[in-house]
C-alpha positions as a Markdown table, in Angstrom:
| # | Residue | x | y | z |
|---|---|---|---|---|
| 1 | Met | 22.7 | 20.0 | -13.7 |
| 2 | Lys | 20.4 | 17.1 | -13.5 |
| 3 | Thr | 18.9 | 17.9 | -16.9 |
| 4 | Val | 22.4 | 18.2 | -18.5 |
| 5 | Ser | 23.4 | 14.9 | -16.9 |
| 6 | Thr | 20.3 | 13.2 | -18.2 |
| 7 | Ala | 20.9 | 14.5 | -21.7 |
| 8 | Ile | 24.5 | 13.3 | -21.7 |
| 9 | Gly | 23.3 | 9.9 | -20.5 |
| 10 | Val | 20.7 | 9.6 | -23.2 |
| 11 | Leu | 23.3 | 10.6 | -25.8 |
| 12 | Ala | 25.8 | 8.1 | -24.5 |
| 13 | Ser | 23.2 | 5.3 | -24.5 |
| 14 | Thr | 22.2 | 6.2 | -28.1 |
| 15 | Leu | 25.8 | 6.1 | -29.3 |
| 16 | Ser | 26.4 | 2.8 | -27.5 |
| 17 | Ile | 23.3 | 1.2 | -28.9 |
| 18 | Gly | 24.1 | 2.5 | -32.4 |
| 19 | Ala | 27.7 | 1.1 | -32.2 |
| 20 | Gln | 26.4 | -2.3 | -31.1 |
| 21 | Ala | 23.8 | -2.4 | -33.9 |
| 22 | Gly | 26.4 | -1.7 | -36.5 |
| 23 | Gly | 24.6 | 1.6 | -37.5 |
| 24 | Ser | 25.9 | 5.1 | -37.9 |
| 25 | Ile | 25.1 | 8.5 | -36.5 |
| 26 | Gly | 26.4 | 11.0 | -38.9 |
| 27 | Tyr | 26.8 | 14.7 | -38.4 |
| 28 | Asp | 27.1 | 17.5 | -41.0 |
| 29 | Phe | 27.8 | 21.1 | -40.0 |
| 30 | Arg | 28.4 | 24.2 | -42.3 |
| 31 | Ala | 28.6 | 27.7 | -41.0 |
| 32 | Asp | 29.0 | 30.8 | -43.3 |
| 33 | Ser | 29.4 | 34.5 | -43.4 |
| 34 | Asn | 27.4 | 35.9 | -46.3 |
| 35 | Ser | 27.8 | 39.4 | -47.7 |
| 36 | Thr | 25.3 | 40.2 | -50.4 |
| 37 | Ser | 24.8 | 43.4 | -52.4 |
| 38 | Tyr | 22.7 | 44.6 | -55.3 |
| 39 | Asn | 22.9 | 47.2 | -58.0 |
| 40 | Glu | 20.6 | 50.2 | -58.0 |
| 41 | Asp | 18.1 | 48.7 | -60.5 |
| 42 | Ala | 17.5 | 45.7 | -58.4 |
| 43 | Ala | 16.1 | 48.0 | -55.7 |
| 44 | Leu | 16.9 | 45.5 | -52.9 |
| 45 | Pro | 18.9 | 46.2 | -49.7 |
| 46 | Gly | 22.3 | 44.6 | -49.2 |
| 47 | Tyr | 23.2 | 42.7 | -46.0 |
| 48 | Gln | 25.8 | 40.8 | -44.1 |
| 49 | Lys | 25.0 | 37.8 | -41.9 |
| 50 | Phe | 26.4 | 34.8 | -40.1 |
| 51 | His | 24.2 | 31.7 | -40.5 |
| 52 | Leu | 24.1 | 28.0 | -40.3 |
| 53 | Lys | 23.9 | 26.8 | -43.9 |
| 54 | Thr | 23.8 | 23.1 | -42.9 |
| 55 | Gly | 23.1 | 21.4 | -39.6 |
| 56 | Arg | 22.2 | 17.7 | -39.8 |
| 57 | Leu | 22.2 | 14.5 | -37.8 |
| 58 | His | 21.8 | 11.3 | -39.9 |
| 59 | Phe | 20.9 | 8.0 | -38.2 |
| 60 | Lys | 21.0 | 4.9 | -40.4 |
| 61 | Gly | 21.6 | 1.2 | -40.1 |
| 62 | Asp | 20.7 | -2.3 | -41.2 |
| 63 | Leu | 18.0 | -4.4 | -39.4 |
| 64 | Asn | 19.1 | -7.4 | -41.3 |
| 65 | Glu | 20.3 | -8.3 | -44.8 |
| 66 | Gln | 17.0 | -7.2 | -46.4 |
| 67 | Leu | 15.9 | -4.2 | -44.3 |
| 68 | Lys | 17.6 | -0.9 | -43.6 |
| 69 | Tyr | 16.4 | 2.4 | -42.1 |
| 70 | Glu | 17.4 | 6.0 | -41.9 |
| 71 | Leu | 16.4 | 9.2 | -40.2 |
| 72 | Arg | 17.9 | 12.6 | -41.0 |
| 73 | Trp | 17.1 | 15.7 | -38.9 |
| 74 | Ala | 18.1 | 19.1 | -40.2 |
| 75 | Tyr | 18.1 | 21.2 | -37.1 |
| 76 | Asn | 18.8 | 24.4 | -39.0 |
| 77 | Lys | 15.5 | 24.2 | -40.9 |
| 78 | Pro | 12.2 | 25.7 | -39.7 |
| 79 | Ala | 9.6 | 23.4 | -38.3 |
| 80 | Val | 7.1 | 24.5 | -41.0 |
| 81 | Asp | 7.1 | 25.5 | -44.6 |
| 82 | Asn | 8.0 | 29.1 | -45.5 |
| 83 | Ala | 4.5 | 29.9 | -46.5 |
| 84 | Thr | 4.1 | 32.7 | -49.1 |
| 85 | Thr | 0.8 | 33.8 | -47.6 |
| 86 | Ala | -0.6 | 33.7 | -44.1 |
| 87 | Thr | -3.3 | 31.2 | -45.1 |
| 88 | Glu | -1.0 | 28.8 | -47.1 |
| 89 | Pro | -1.2 | 25.3 | -45.6 |
| 90 | Lys | 1.8 | 24.1 | -43.6 |
| 91 | Asn | 3.8 | 21.0 | -44.4 |
| 92 | Thr | 2.2 | 18.9 | -41.6 |
| 93 | Thr | -1.2 | 17.6 | -42.4 |
| 94 | Arg | -0.4 | 15.2 | -45.2 |
| 95 | Asp | 2.5 | 13.3 | -43.7 |
| 96 | Gly | 2.7 | 14.4 | -40.0 |
| 97 | Leu | 6.3 | 15.7 | -40.6 |
| 98 | Asn | 7.9 | 19.0 | -41.2 |
| 99 | Asn | 10.8 | 20.5 | -43.1 |
| 100 | Ser | 13.4 | 19.7 | -40.4 |
| 101 | Ile | 12.9 | 16.0 | -41.0 |
| 102 | Glu | 14.5 | 15.5 | -44.4 |
| 103 | Leu | 14.6 | 11.7 | -44.4 |
| 104 | Ala | 12.6 | 9.0 | -42.4 |
| 105 | Asn | 12.3 | 5.8 | -44.3 |
| 106 | Ile | 12.7 | 2.0 | -44.5 |
| 107 | Thr | 14.1 | 0.2 | -47.4 |
| 108 | His | 13.2 | -3.5 | -48.2 |
| 109 | Lys | 15.6 | -5.2 | -50.6 |
| 110 | Met | 13.3 | -7.9 | -52.0 |
| 111 | Asp | 15.9 | -9.4 | -54.3 |
| 112 | Asp | 19.0 | -8.5 | -56.2 |
| 113 | Met | 17.0 | -6.5 | -58.8 |
| 114 | Phe | 14.4 | -4.7 | -56.8 |
| 115 | Ser | 14.2 | -2.6 | -53.6 |
| 116 | Leu | 11.2 | -0.7 | -52.2 |
| 117 | Gln | 11.7 | 2.4 | -50.0 |
| 118 | Met | 8.8 | 3.8 | -47.9 |
| 119 | Gly | 8.6 | 7.0 | -45.9 |
| 120 | Lys | 10.1 | 10.4 | -46.4 |
| 121 | Leu | 12.7 | 9.9 | -49.1 |
| 122 | Asn | 14.8 | 11.6 | -51.8 |
| 123 | Ser | 12.7 | 12.2 | -54.9 |
| 124 | Glu | 15.7 | 12.2 | -57.2 |
| 125 | Ile | 14.5 | 15.4 | -58.8 |
| 126 | Gly | 16.7 | 18.1 | -60.4 |
| 127 | Gly | 19.5 | 16.2 | -62.0 |
| 128 | Leu | 23.0 | 16.6 | -60.7 |
| 129 | Glu | 22.3 | 19.9 | -59.0 |
| 130 | Gly | 19.4 | 18.4 | -57.2 |
| 131 | Ala | 21.5 | 15.4 | -56.2 |
| 132 | Thr | 24.3 | 17.5 | -54.7 |
| 133 | Thr | 24.2 | 17.9 | -50.9 |
| 134 | Gly | 23.3 | 21.5 | -49.9 |
| 135 | Ala | 26.5 | 21.6 | -47.9 |
| 136 | Asp | 28.4 | 21.6 | -51.2 |
| 137 | Leu | 26.2 | 24.2 | -53.0 |
| 138 | Tyr | 27.3 | 27.9 | -53.2 |
| 139 | Met | 25.3 | 29.2 | -56.1 |
| 140 | Val | 22.1 | 27.5 | -57.4 |
| 141 | Ser | 20.1 | 28.0 | -60.6 |
| 142 | Pro | 16.6 | 29.5 | -60.6 |
| 143 | Asn | 15.2 | 25.9 | -61.2 |
| 144 | Tyr | 16.6 | 24.8 | -57.8 |
| 145 | Ala | 15.5 | 27.9 | -55.9 |
| 146 | Phe | 13.1 | 30.5 | -57.4 |
| 147 | Ser | 14.5 | 33.1 | -55.0 |
| 148 | Ala | 16.7 | 34.3 | -57.9 |
| 149 | Val | 13.7 | 34.7 | -60.1 |
| 150 | Lys | 11.4 | 36.4 | -57.5 |
| 151 | Gly | 14.1 | 38.4 | -55.9 |
| 152 | Leu | 15.6 | 40.0 | -58.9 |
| 153 | Thr | 12.5 | 40.4 | -61.1 |
| 154 | Gly | 10.1 | 41.0 | -58.3 |
| 155 | Ser | 7.6 | 38.5 | -59.6 |
| 156 | Asn | 6.7 | 34.8 | -59.2 |
| 157 | Val | 4.6 | 34.6 | -62.4 |
| 158 | Gly | 2.9 | 31.4 | -61.6 |
| 159 | Phe | 5.7 | 29.3 | -60.3 |
| 160 | Asn | 5.1 | 28.1 | -56.8 |
| 161 | Gln | 7.3 | 25.1 | -56.6 |
| 162 | Ser | 11.0 | 24.5 | -57.1 |
| 163 | Val | 13.4 | 21.6 | -57.2 |
| 164 | Gly | 14.7 | 22.5 | -53.8 |
| 165 | Asn | 11.2 | 22.3 | -52.3 |
| 166 | Leu | 10.6 | 18.8 | -53.7 |
| 167 | Thr | 13.9 | 17.1 | -53.0 |
| 168 | Tyr | 12.4 | 15.3 | -50.0 |
| 169 | Val | 8.9 | 13.9 | -50.3 |
| 170 | Thr | 6.9 | 11.3 | -48.4 |
| 171 | Gly | 5.8 | 8.3 | -50.4 |
| 172 | Val | 7.3 | 5.2 | -52.0 |
| 173 | Lys | 10.2 | 4.6 | -54.4 |
| 174 | Gly | 11.0 | 1.5 | -56.3 |
| 175 | Asp | 14.7 | 0.8 | -57.3 |
| 176 | Ile | 15.1 | -1.5 | -60.3 |
| 177 | Ala | 18.8 | -2.5 | -60.5 |
| 178 | Ile | 19.6 | -3.3 | -64.1 |
| 179 | Asn | 23.1 | -4.0 | -62.8 |
| 180 | Pro | 25.2 | -2.5 | -60.0 |
| 181 | Glu | 26.0 | 0.6 | -62.1 |
| 182 | His | 22.5 | 1.2 | -63.7 |
| 183 | His | 19.3 | 1.9 | -61.8 |
| 184 | Ile | 15.7 | 2.9 | -62.7 |
| 185 | Tyr | 13.7 | 4.6 | -60.0 |
| 186 | Leu | 9.9 | 5.0 | -59.8 |
| 187 | Val | 8.5 | 7.5 | -57.3 |
| 188 | Tyr | 5.0 | 8.2 | -56.1 |
| 189 | Ala | 4.6 | 10.6 | -53.3 |
| 190 | Asn | 2.3 | 13.2 | -51.7 |
| 191 | Asn | 1.3 | 16.4 | -53.5 |
| 192 | Ala | 3.6 | 19.4 | -53.3 |
| 193 | Thr | 1.6 | 21.1 | -50.5 |
| 194 | Asp | -1.4 | 20.2 | -48.3 |
| 195 | Ala | -4.5 | 19.9 | -50.4 |
| 196 | Val | -7.7 | 21.4 | -48.9 |
| 197 | Asn | -11.2 | 22.0 | -50.2 |
| 198 | Ser | -13.3 | 25.1 | -49.9 |
| 199 | Gly | -14.1 | 24.1 | -46.3 |
| 200 | Ser | -10.4 | 23.8 | -45.4 |
| 201 | Lys | -10.7 | 20.0 | -45.2 |
| 202 | Phe | -7.8 | 17.8 | -46.4 |
| 203 | Asn | -8.8 | 16.2 | -49.7 |
| 204 | Gln | -5.6 | 15.0 | -51.4 |
| 205 | Asn | -6.3 | 12.6 | -54.2 |
| 206 | Arg | -3.4 | 13.0 | -56.6 |
| 207 | Gly | 0.3 | 13.1 | -56.0 |
| 208 | Leu | 3.8 | 13.5 | -57.4 |
| 209 | Thr | 5.2 | 10.9 | -59.8 |
| 210 | Gly | 8.7 | 10.5 | -61.0 |
| 211 | Leu | 10.8 | 8.3 | -63.4 |
| 212 | Ile | 14.6 | 8.4 | -63.0 |
| 213 | Trp | 17.5 | 6.7 | -64.7 |
| 214 | Lys | 21.0 | 6.7 | -63.2 |
| 215 | Gly | 24.1 | 5.2 | -64.8 |
| 216 | Ala | 27.8 | 5.0 | -64.2 |
| 217 | Tyr | 30.7 | 4.1 | -66.5 |
| 218 | Met | 34.5 | 3.9 | -66.5 |
| 219 | Glu | 34.7 | 2.5 | -63.0 |
| 220 | Lys | 32.2 | 5.1 | -61.9 |
| 221 | Ala | 34.4 | 8.0 | -63.0 |
| 222 | Leu | 31.6 | 9.0 | -65.4 |
| 223 | Ser | 28.0 | 9.2 | -64.2 |
| 224 | Ala | 24.8 | 10.4 | -65.7 |
| 225 | Ile | 21.2 | 11.0 | -64.7 |
| 226 | Ile | 17.9 | 11.6 | -66.6 |
| 227 | Ser | 14.7 | 12.4 | -64.7 |
| 228 | Tyr | 11.1 | 13.3 | -65.2 |
| 229 | His | 8.7 | 14.4 | -62.5 |
| 230 | Gln | 5.1 | 15.7 | -62.6 |
| 231 | Val | 2.7 | 17.0 | -60.0 |
| 232 | Ser | -0.8 | 18.6 | -60.3 |
| 233 | Pro | -1.2 | 21.0 | -57.4 |
| 234 | Gln | -4.4 | 20.9 | -55.3 |
| 235 | Gly | -6.3 | 23.5 | -53.4 |
| 236 | Ala | -9.7 | 25.0 | -52.9 |
| 237 | Ala | -9.1 | 27.4 | -55.9 |
| 238 | Thr | -6.8 | 25.3 | -57.9 |
| 239 | His | -7.9 | 24.0 | -61.3 |
| 240 | Glu | -7.2 | 20.3 | -61.8 |
| 241 | Gly | -5.5 | 21.0 | -65.1 |
| 242 | Asn | -2.8 | 23.0 | -63.4 |
| 243 | Lys | 0.5 | 21.1 | -63.7 |
| 244 | His | 4.2 | 21.3 | -62.8 |
| 245 | Thr | 6.6 | 19.3 | -64.9 |
| 246 | Phe | 10.2 | 18.8 | -64.1 |
| 247 | Thr | 12.8 | 17.3 | -66.5 |
| 248 | Ser | 16.6 | 17.1 | -66.2 |
| 249 | Ala | 19.6 | 15.5 | -67.8 |
| 250 | Gly | 23.1 | 15.6 | -66.4 |
| 251 | Val | 26.5 | 14.1 | -66.8 |
| 252 | Lys | 29.5 | 14.2 | -64.4 |
| 253 | Tyr | 33.2 | 13.2 | -64.7 |
| 254 | Asp | 35.2 | 12.8 | -61.5 |
| 255 | Asn | 38.7 | 11.4 | -61.1 |
| 256 | Pro | 41.4 | 12.0 | -58.5 |
| 257 | Gln | 42.5 | 15.3 | -60.1 |
| 258 | Val | 39.6 | 16.7 | -62.2 |
| 259 | Val | 35.9 | 17.0 | -61.6 |
| 260 | Gly | 33.4 | 18.5 | -64.1 |
| 261 | Ser | 29.6 | 18.4 | -64.6 |
| 262 | Phe | 26.9 | 19.7 | -66.9 |
| 263 | Asp | 23.1 | 19.8 | -66.2 |
| 264 | Tyr | 20.2 | 20.8 | -68.4 |
| 265 | Thr | 16.9 | 21.3 | -66.4 |
| 266 | Thr | 13.5 | 22.6 | -67.3 |
| 267 | Thr | 10.4 | 23.4 | -65.2 |
| 268 | Asp | 7.0 | 23.9 | -66.8 |
| 269 | Tyr | 4.0 | 25.3 | -65.1 |
| 270 | Thr | 0.7 | 25.0 | -67.0 |
| 271 | Asp | -2.4 | 27.0 | -66.1 |
| 272 | Gly | -5.3 | 24.6 | -66.7 |
| 273 | Thr | -7.9 | 27.4 | -66.9 |
| 274 | Thr | -6.2 | 29.4 | -69.7 |
| 275 | Ser | -4.0 | 26.6 | -71.2 |
| 276 | Thr | -1.1 | 29.0 | -71.0 |
| 277 | Lys | 2.4 | 28.0 | -69.7 |
| 278 | Asp | 5.5 | 29.4 | -68.1 |
| 279 | Thr | 8.8 | 27.6 | -68.8 |
| 280 | Leu | 12.1 | 28.0 | -66.9 |
| 281 | Ser | 15.2 | 26.3 | -68.3 |
| 282 | Ser | 18.8 | 26.3 | -67.1 |
| 283 | Met | 22.1 | 25.0 | -68.3 |
| 284 | Ile | 24.6 | 24.5 | -65.4 |
| 285 | Ala | 28.3 | 23.8 | -65.8 |
| 286 | Lys | 31.0 | 23.3 | -63.1 |
| 287 | Phe | 34.7 | 22.5 | -63.4 |
| 288 | Gly | 37.1 | 21.9 | -60.5 |
| 289 | Tyr | 40.8 | 21.0 | -60.3 |
| 290 | Lys | 42.1 | 19.1 | -57.2 |
| 291 | Met | 45.5 | 20.0 | -55.9 |
| 292 | Asp | 46.2 | 18.2 | -52.7 |
| 293 | Ala | 44.5 | 20.3 | -50.0 |
| 294 | Trp | 43.2 | 22.9 | -52.4 |
| 295 | Thr | 40.3 | 22.6 | -54.9 |
| 296 | Pro | 39.5 | 25.7 | -57.0 |
| 297 | Arg | 36.3 | 25.5 | -59.0 |
| 298 | Leu | 34.4 | 27.6 | -61.6 |
| 299 | Glu | 30.6 | 27.5 | -61.9 |
| 300 | Val | 28.3 | 29.1 | -64.5 |
| 301 | Tyr | 24.6 | 28.9 | -65.3 |
| 302 | Ser | 22.4 | 30.4 | -68.0 |
| 303 | Ser | 18.6 | 30.4 | -67.5 |
| 304 | Glu | 15.6 | 31.6 | -69.4 |
| 305 | Gln | 12.1 | 32.1 | -68.0 |
| 306 | Lys | 9.6 | 32.3 | -70.7 |
| 307 | Val | 6.5 | 33.8 | -69.2 |
| 308 | Gly | 3.2 | 33.0 | -70.9 |
| 309 | Ile | 0.8 | 33.4 | -68.0 |
| 310 | Gly | -0.6 | 36.8 | -67.1 |
| 311 | Ala | -0.8 | 40.2 | -68.7 |
| 312 | Thr | 3.0 | 40.7 | -69.0 |
| 313 | Thr | 4.5 | 38.0 | -71.2 |
| 314 | Gly | 8.1 | 37.7 | -72.5 |
| 315 | Thr | 11.4 | 36.3 | -71.4 |
| 316 | Asn | 13.4 | 36.9 | -68.3 |
| 317 | Lys | 17.1 | 35.9 | -68.7 |
| 318 | Phe | 19.6 | 35.1 | -65.9 |
| 319 | Met | 23.3 | 34.6 | -66.0 |
| 320 | Gly | 25.3 | 33.4 | -63.0 |
| 321 | Tyr | 29.1 | 33.1 | -62.5 |
| 322 | Gly | 30.8 | 31.7 | -59.5 |
| 323 | Ala | 34.4 | 31.1 | -58.3 |
| 324 | Val | 35.0 | 28.7 | -55.4 |
| 325 | Val | 38.1 | 27.7 | -53.5 |
| 326 | Glu | 38.0 | 24.9 | -50.9 |
| 327 | Tyr | 40.8 | 24.1 | -48.5 |
| 328 | Lys | 41.2 | 21.0 | -46.4 |
| 329 | Pro | 44.0 | 21.5 | -43.8 |
| 330 | Thr | 43.9 | 17.9 | -42.7 |
| 331 | Ala | 42.8 | 14.5 | -44.1 |
| 332 | Asp | 39.6 | 14.6 | -42.1 |
| 333 | Asn | 36.2 | 15.7 | -43.4 |
| 334 | Phe | 36.9 | 19.4 | -42.6 |
| 335 | Arg | 37.3 | 22.3 | -45.0 |
| 336 | Tyr | 37.3 | 26.0 | -45.3 |
| 337 | His | 35.6 | 27.6 | -48.4 |
| 338 | Leu | 35.4 | 30.9 | -50.1 |
| 339 | Ala | 33.0 | 31.6 | -52.9 |
| 340 | Tyr | 32.3 | 34.7 | -55.0 |
| 341 | Asn | 29.0 | 34.7 | -57.0 |
| 342 | Thr | 27.5 | 37.3 | -59.3 |
| 343 | Ile | 24.0 | 36.9 | -60.9 |
| 344 | Thr | 22.7 | 39.2 | -63.6 |
| 345 | Ala | 19.0 | 39.3 | -64.5 |
| 346 | Lys | 17.6 | 40.8 | -67.7 |
| 347 | Pro | 13.9 | 41.2 | -67.0 |
| 348 | Ile | 11.2 | 41.5 | -69.5 |
| 349 | Thr | 11.0 | 45.2 | -68.8 |
| 350 | Gly | 13.6 | 47.5 | -67.2 |
| 351 | Asn | 17.3 | 47.6 | -66.8 |
| 352 | Asp | 19.7 | 44.7 | -65.8 |
| 353 | Gln | 19.6 | 43.7 | -62.1 |
| 354 | Val | 22.7 | 42.4 | -60.5 |
| 355 | Lys | 23.2 | 40.4 | -57.3 |
| 356 | Thr | 26.7 | 39.8 | -55.9 |
| 357 | Glu | 27.6 | 37.7 | -52.9 |
| 358 | Ile | 30.7 | 36.6 | -51.0 |
| 359 | Val | 30.5 | 33.4 | -48.9 |
| 360 | Leu | 33.2 | 32.5 | -46.4 |
| 361 | Gly | 32.8 | 29.5 | -44.1 |
| 362 | Ala | 33.7 | 26.0 | -43.0 |
| 363 | Arg | 32.2 | 22.6 | -43.1 |
| 364 | Leu | 32.7 | 19.5 | -40.8 |
| 365 | Ser | 31.1 | 16.1 | -41.3 |
| 366 | Gly | 31.7 | 12.6 | -39.8 |
| 367 | Asp | 30.3 | 9.8 | -37.8 |
| 368 | Phe | 29.8 | 10.0 | -34.0 |
| 369 | Leu | 30.6 | 6.3 | -33.8 |
| 370 | Lys | 34.0 | 6.4 | -35.5 |
């Protein structure tokens, strides 16, 4: 009982201090039931599970007119990277953080045209799909999460990074405000994973770079984004010519009744030893119609994975279709959602592989101080 009382006291003190400082303590919660099945050619087991898709606490506030801060903790994420091998370095050495800390930064507004952000921040990678909160994603392209590529084709073929893995990075970001509706961002951050030499000693000496433009028109009803990111992975057995390149362009229209978007994203992986390359590209379209408490939406993506590395070369093709219905019973930030997705893979060899999933759940978000 004493421990519980202490915890309640600490929470109450935190809320009181946050309220007095004019900050906010946001929460975002999404829980789902997921039922997934595959056709026989996919050779994967189906399953049903209840899981926490999103669980976040977001602390932010202003120290003064020039300085603001934020910390976002995703308590549904593991404390370390999901390493693909037992010896793969964890996401702790290079920045002292882990995947559960999504954001931890300070922003200094130096003048009306330039702000500098330092710490763990959003890399602005992946176009509109990358900019969408995970709590609003039901089906993602292979560029965002390579699980669709690896799961349905059974191979990784050289890709070891995705947009989703690089959304939050530790480094610096400059924000050049051309005007309130148009911004250019410059990002320089840590490498994609811990860099170690043959003696397992940390030796990072190159990082991730990014150049992003964001613009808004028609009183912000129309928005657009163009981005370019590059990172050369490091490791004891990694050639310095190996390189990941991410490019994206997206446009979105959103008014009180209609919302629609289109993204085109590409991810290149170049093998510096053989000068061969794998390229994954996706076109992603979404259209929704708002009807008071109801918002039905259709989603579709088409992806091609051109494999040029390894003994088996060719093109894997993916097609994804999704239908979503969201229902808000009240004016608060609470909703129910139902999504049906089907993804078809046409691998380089073999028959078509199909994944089907049904997602049913709810999301609640808000501010503890309001």
